[in-house]
C-alpha positions in Angstrom: -14.9 -50.4 6.3 -16.4 -49.5 2.9 -20.0 -48.3 2.8 -22.3 -47.7 -0.1 -23.5 -44.1 0.4 -25.5 -43.7 -2.8 -26.2 -45.2 -6.2 -22.7 -46.0 -7.6 -21.0 -44.2 -4.7 -18.9 -45.9 -2.0 -16.9 -44.4 0.9 -14.1 -45.6 3.1 -13.0 -43.8 6.2 -9.6 -44.0 7.9 -8.9 -44.2 11.6 -7.2 -40.8 11.6 -8.1 -37.4 10.2 -6.8 -36.6 6.7 -7.9 -35.4 3.3 -11.1 -36.2 1.5 -10.1 -37.7 -1.9 -12.7 -38.4 -4.5 -12.1 -40.7 -7.5 -14.5 -40.8 -10.4 -14.7 -43.2 -13.3 -17.4 -43.5 -16.0 -18.4 -39.9 -16.0 -18.7 -40.8 -19.7 -20.2 -44.3 -19.8 -18.1 -45.7 -22.6 -14.7 -44.9 -21.1 -13.7 -48.2 -19.7 -10.5 -47.6 -17.8 -12.1 -45.3 -15.2 -15.0 -47.7 -14.7 -12.7 -50.7 -14.2 -10.5 -48.6 -11.9 -13.4 -47.9 -9.5 -14.2 -51.6 -9.5 -10.6 -52.5 -8.7 -10.4 -50.0 -5.8 -13.7 -51.3 -4.5 -12.3 -54.8 -4.5 -9.1 -53.6 -2.7 -10.8 -51.7 0.0 -13.3 -54.5 0.6 -10.4 -56.8 1.1 -7.0 -56.4 2.7 -6.3 -52.7 1.8 -7.0 -50.4 4.7 -7.4 -46.6 4.8 -5.1 -45.2 7.5 -6.3 -41.6 7.3 -8.9 -39.4 5.7 -11.9 -40.3 3.5 -11.9 -42.0 0.1 -15.0 -41.7 -2.0 -15.3 -43.8 -5.1 -17.9 -42.9 -7.8 -19.2 -44.5 -10.9 -20.3 -41.2 -12.6 -22.9 -41.8 -15.2 -24.5 -45.1 -14.3 -27.2 -44.9 -16.9 -24.6 -44.3 -19.7 -22.4 -47.1 -18.3 -25.4 -49.4 -18.5 -26.0 -48.7 -22.2 -22.2 -48.3 -23.0 -22.6 -44.8 -24.4 -20.9 -41.5 -23.7 -24.1 -40.1 -22.3 -27.8 -40.9 -22.1 -28.1 -38.9 -25.4 -25.6 -37.0 -27.5 -26.9 -33.7 -26.0 -26.3 -34.8 -22.4 -22.7 -34.6 -21.2 -22.3 -35.1 -17.4 -18.9 -33.4 -17.5 -20.5 -30.1 -18.7 -23.1 -30.1 -16.0 -21.1 -28.5 -13.2 -21.8 -24.9 -14.1 -22.8 -22.2 -11.6 -26.2 -21.6 -13.2 -27.1 -25.3 -13.5 -26.1 -26.2 -9.9 -27.8 -23.2 -8.4 -31.0 -23.8 -10.4 -33.6 -26.5 -10.5 -32.9 -30.1 -11.4 -33.8 -30.6 -15.1 -35.7 -33.6 -16.4 -32.8 -35.8 -17.6 -30.4 -38.1 -15.8 -27.2 -36.1 -16.2 -28.8 -33.0 -14.5 -30.0 -35.1 -11.6 -26.6 -36.8 -11.2 -24.6 -33.6 -11.3 -26.8 -32.1 -8.5 -26.2 -35.3 -6.5 -22.5 -35.4 -7.0 -21.9 -31.7 -6.5 -22.3 -31.9 -2.7 -19.6 -34.6 -2.6 -17.2 -32.8 -4.9 -17.7 -29.6 -2.9 -16.3 -31.3 0.2 -13.3 -32.9 -1.7 -9.8 -31.8 -0.9 -8.7 -33.6 -4.1 -10.8 -35.1 -6.9 -9.4 -37.3 -9.6 -11.6 -37.8 -12.6 -10.4 -40.7 -14.9 -11.3 -40.2 -18.6 -10.4 -41.7 -22.0 -10.5 -40.3 -25.5 -12.7 -41.3 -28.5 -9.6 -41.9 -30.7 -6.2 -43.4 -29.8 -4.1 -41.0 -27.7 -1.1 -40.8 -25.5 -2.0 -40.1 -21.8 -2.4 -36.4 -20.8 -3.7 -34.2 -18.1 -6.4 -31.7 -19.1 -6.6 -29.6 -16.0 -4.9 -26.7 -14.2 -1.1 -26.4 -14.1 -0.1 -25.2 -10.7 2.3 -26.5 -8.1 -0.3 -28.0 -5.9 -2.0 -29.8 -8.9 1.4 -31.1 -10.1 2.1 -32.4 -6.6 -0.8 -34.7 -7.0 -0.7 -35.7 -10.7 3.1 -36.1 -10.9 2.4 -39.8 -10.1 0.6 -40.4 -13.4 2.7 -41.4 -16.4 2.0 -38.4 -18.5 4.2 -35.5 -19.6 1.5 -33.3 -21.3 -0.8 -30.9 -19.5 -3.7 -29.2 -21.4 -4.9 -26.1 -19.5 -8.2 -24.2 -20.1 -8.2 -21.0 -18.0 -10.5 -19.3 -20.5 -13.1 -22.2 -20.3 -12.9 -22.9 -24.0 -14.1 -26.5 -23.4 -17.4 -25.7 -21.9 -17.8 -22.0 -22.4 -17.7 -21.5 -18.6 -16.7 -23.6 -15.5 -18.4 -26.9 -16.3 -16.2 -30.0 -15.6 -15.7 -31.9 -12.3 -12.1 -30.7 -11.9 -13.0 -27.0 -12.6 -15.9 -27.3 -10.1 -13.6 -28.7 -7.4 -11.0 -26.0 -8.1 -13.7 -23.4 -7.7 -14.6 -24.8 -4.3 -11.0 -24.5 -3.1 -9.9 -28.1 -3.7 -7.6 -29.6 -6.2 -9.4 -30.9 -9.3 -7.5 -33.4 -11.5 -8.6 -34.9 -14.8 -6.5 -37.7 -16.4 -7.0 -38.9 -19.9 -5.6 -42.5 -19.9 -5.7 -43.2 -23.7 -8.3 -44.7 -26.0 -11.8 -45.2 -24.5 -12.1 -48.9 -25.4 -8.6 -49.9 -24.3 -8.1 -51.0 -20.7 -4.6 -52.3 -21.1 -3.2 -49.3 -19.0 -5.5 -50.1 -16.0 -2.7 -51.7 -13.9 -0.4 -48.6 -14.2 -3.2 -46.2 -13.6 -4.2 -48.2 -10.5 -0.6 -48.1 -9.3 -0.4 -44.4 -9.7 -3.6 -43.9 -7.7 -2.1 -46.0 -4.9 1.0 -43.9 -4.9 -1.2 -40.7 -4.7 -3.0 -42.2 -1.7 0.3 -43.0 0.0 1.7 -39.6 -0.8 -1.3 -38.1 1.0 -0.6 -40.4 4.0 -3.9 -42.2 3.5 -2.4 -45.7 3.0 1.0 -47.4 3.5 3.3 -46.8 0.5 3.1 -49.7 -2.0 6.9 -49.5 -2.4 9.8 -47.2 -1.5 9.8 -45.4 -4.9 10.8 -41.7 -4.6 8.3 -39.1 -5.9 8.7 -38.7 -9.7 9.9 -35.4 -11.1 8.4 -35.1 -14.6 9.0 -32.3 -17.0 5.8 -31.2 -18.7 4.9 -29.8 -22.0 2.0 -27.4 -21.2 -0.6 -26.3 -23.7 -3.5 -23.8 -23.5 -6.8 -24.3 -25.3 -7.5 -21.4 -27.7 -10.5 -22.3 -29.9 -13.4 -24.8 -30.2 -14.3 -26.0 -33.7 -18.0 -27.0 -34.1 -19.7 -29.2 -36.7 -22.0 -27.1 -38.9 -24.8 -28.2 -41.2 -22.4 -28.0 -44.1 -20.5 -31.0 -42.7 -16.8 -31.2 -42.3 -13.8 -33.1 -43.7 -10.2 -32.8 -42.8 -7.7 -31.5 -45.4 -5.4 -34.5 -44.7 -5.8 -37.7 -42.8 -7.6 -37.8 -39.5 -5.4 -36.0 -37.0 -3.7 -37.5 -34.0 -4.2 -35.8 -30.6 -1.6 -33.0 -30.2 -0.7 -33.1 -33.9 1.2 -29.9 -34.7 -0.3 -27.3 -37.1 1.2 -24.1 -38.5 -0.3 -20.7 -38.8 -2.3 -20.4 -42.0 -2.5 -24.1 -42.5 -5.8 -25.5 -43.8 -7.0 -28.0 -41.3 -10.2 -28.9 -43.1 -13.4 -27.7 -44.8 -16.9 -26.9 -43.6 -18.5 -27.7 -46.9 -16.3 -25.5 -49.0 -15.3 -23.0 -46.3 -11.8 -23.4 -45.1 -10.8 -23.9 -41.5 -7.4 -22.3 -41.2 -5.1 -22.3 -38.2 -4.8 -18.8 -36.8 -1.5 -19.5 -35.1 1.0 -22.3 -34.6 -0.3 -24.9 -32.2 -1.8 -28.4 -32.0 -5.1 -30.1 -32.5 -6.6 -31.3 -29.2 -9.6 -33.6 -28.4 -10.3 -34.6 -32.1 -13.6 -36.5 -31.8 -14.2 -39.7 -33.6 -16.6 -39.2 -36.6 -19.2 -41.5 -35.1 -19.5 -39.0 -32.3 -20.0 -36.0 -34.6 -23.2 -34.0 -34.1 -24.2 -30.7 -35.5 -23.5 -27.9 -33.1 -21.1 -30.0 -31.0 -17.3 -29.9 -31.0 -15.2 -31.6 -33.7 -11.9 -30.7 -32.2 -10.1 -27.9 -30.3 -7.0 -25.9 -31.0 -4.3 -25.2 -28.4 -0.9 -23.4 -28.3 2.1 -24.4 -26.3 2.8 -22.1 -23.3 5.7 -24.0 -21.7 
C-alpha cells in the first residue's frame, strides 16, 4: 500500500525484505519528465502494480519551484547543490531549498539506490551525469543512453553537492539521468519502462517482460572546467553549441566581452545553459574530456 510520508513524498513497502530505492523528479521545478514520471509511478502503485520486496520512495523534489514552473525558487537557489557536507551539518537556512535538502537528506541517506531524473535547458541526447563504476552501470544500463559524464573532482558544485553524490558518499548507489530537453515529455514512456526494468532487476516487482539485461557500450567523459558568466557578458564564437559538441585545443569557444575563452585541451562542451538562464557568477557551460 502506498502511503504519503511527507510533502511530495510517497512510500510503498513490499512484503519481503529488499533494497530501498528512491526515485526523485522535479528537483528542478521546470524539468517535466521527472515530475510526470513520479505521477505515473504513483498511479501505478496505487493501482494494480504491487511491490514484492523492498521499499520504494517517490519524491517530487522542489515542490515550490514546480508550483511556479521555475528551475528553483530563485536563480540563486539550486536544490541539487544543497547536499554539501557543510550545509547538511549546519543550520537550516531561511529559504525553501535549504529546508527541503535537510528534509530529503535523511531519506537519501537510507537509500541503497537513488535515481534522480533531470532534463536539460537546451535540446540534448540522453546521458548519465554520475559515477562510472560496475555497480552504477548495473543499475543505469536499463536507460537508453550511451554517454556517461563523470565528475570525480566535483567541478559541477565545487564539492559534493548533488543527490547522487550524496547517496554515493553514504554508501549507496546514486544515479542521475538526463532525459533530454526540459520541456519535452515525449520520452516519458521509455523512461518509465526503464524504471520498471530496474525495479524488476532488483527483484522488487515482477519483470514487465522477458527482455535480457542490455549490454551498452558507453562513451565516458570527465568534467574538467566550469565557465562562469562575468559582468563583461559572453557570446559564443560560433553558433550556440549542442551538448557534447567537440572542441579542439586552442579553439576559441567564445568571448567574455573581448577576452577570449579558449579550449585548453581537446574535449567537449557539457551542460550549455540556455541564455534565459544566464546569471552573473553562475555557470554558462562546462568543459569535459573523453576518458573512455
